Phi, psi and omega in degrees: 000141179292158177302152182293153172260161172273137177246124174245115177249108185251153174281195179286149177207166180287163186297322180298319179291316181301316181288325178295320179294315180300318178292322177301318179298321178294316182298326182266001188296324184290348175262001179242132180284327187262145174294166176235135169249123179243136178236132186202171177232182187231135172203122003287175172307140187222136170265121178253142178251151174292158187302330182247012183281142178285119184294322188295339180252009188235004177203159177249100185304322181296315179295315180301317181296314181296324184268357181070029179266126180280165178233134178216154175251130181283160171283342180268168179278204179095196188238181190292140177226133172265109182269104181219291178257084185198170166235139183245141175243154172219134174242127178234127185203164173283151180276064179192186178061248182287345185226066183278348187270196181272195185301308184294325178293322177296314176305314184298315183296318179291321180293330175299321177291317178299316180301318179296321179296315180295321180293328175294335177270007178084019183255126182282064184281148177221165174266133176291138177280329179202200178302108189291338180267350178086001182263179180280124185306325183274006186282345181229148176280003185259132179300318186272013175288336181201161179250128176274173181305132176077001173284164189267130179229158169239113192067239176246017183254131185285132180251325182220130178244140185229159176217153187225145173232126182248128173263186184300314185240004187211177179209157170239127169233124174230158186205153182261124177254110184289133172261316177220159183233152176215083184304321181296318179295321177296317177300315181294324182290327187252340185076014181241149179295135180237110180280107181297344177279354182269348181214163186210149178264153181301320182295324179294318180294320183278341181078016178197168180289154178234121181281156175305320181296323181293313181289324177299317180299318179294319180294316180299312181298319183291318179294319178298319180291315185293326184251004175059045182217180176244137176267124181256118179301139180206194179214175176291143174286163176305321179293321177296320177301316181294317180296316180296321179297317179293317179296320178301314183290309192267348178239299192281347170260003182277130176295327180299319178283310186297316185267332184241353182068024181248139178223105189283172182298319181299314181295320178299318180295316179295322180291337183266355182284000000 
């Protein structure tokens, strides 16, 4: 059996904290031999943008303000996601051991575990071979407008969308697992057309609600089976807590980063102190 991984099961938190923790895990990964699987939720509802996505064409500030929806920019790429009725996973690991291959191979290995978890919940999930809707991936600012290779679909409808950031020796992959969908709300938040036939929530497929504990249990069992290891529950170290707090303040709450994708030298220095 492979060495154990660390398991972090978090309650809901704001988008700035969630992204700060994910980046903190990546920054510290090269000092940890074992990968980390983190499971978490979002409160308040948050629209997240990809690291290089243009904010001015990807959200409606007035609607977000009226509805109390926060805005955050992810450290990973990809397109806009409305985090509201979902569970999110993050895998952080060194680019060796369980993940010796390239980007697509990493996606495939993680998606095999996700697929196993969904099937344990009675969902006929599959991995998309390519763009599942047949359209051009860059044609919409919405993540769930289409499924890329190895993302999870039910039929031709996207259930889970993921994004990845690779460092020199490690990577972060996190992804949104939809529980319920609201295409109209997504359209209002982003100002872009959202085809409700292109994506689906877990609750709709199952015909009943799915609790965070239920999906977490399925994910833990599936990852342990897929990677032949044991997940050991843990928490952030004091140093990780401090790093995440600084990143939340100086990066993920920064308008320069959120709206422009810019993070200056001064902010970097303050976040590293």
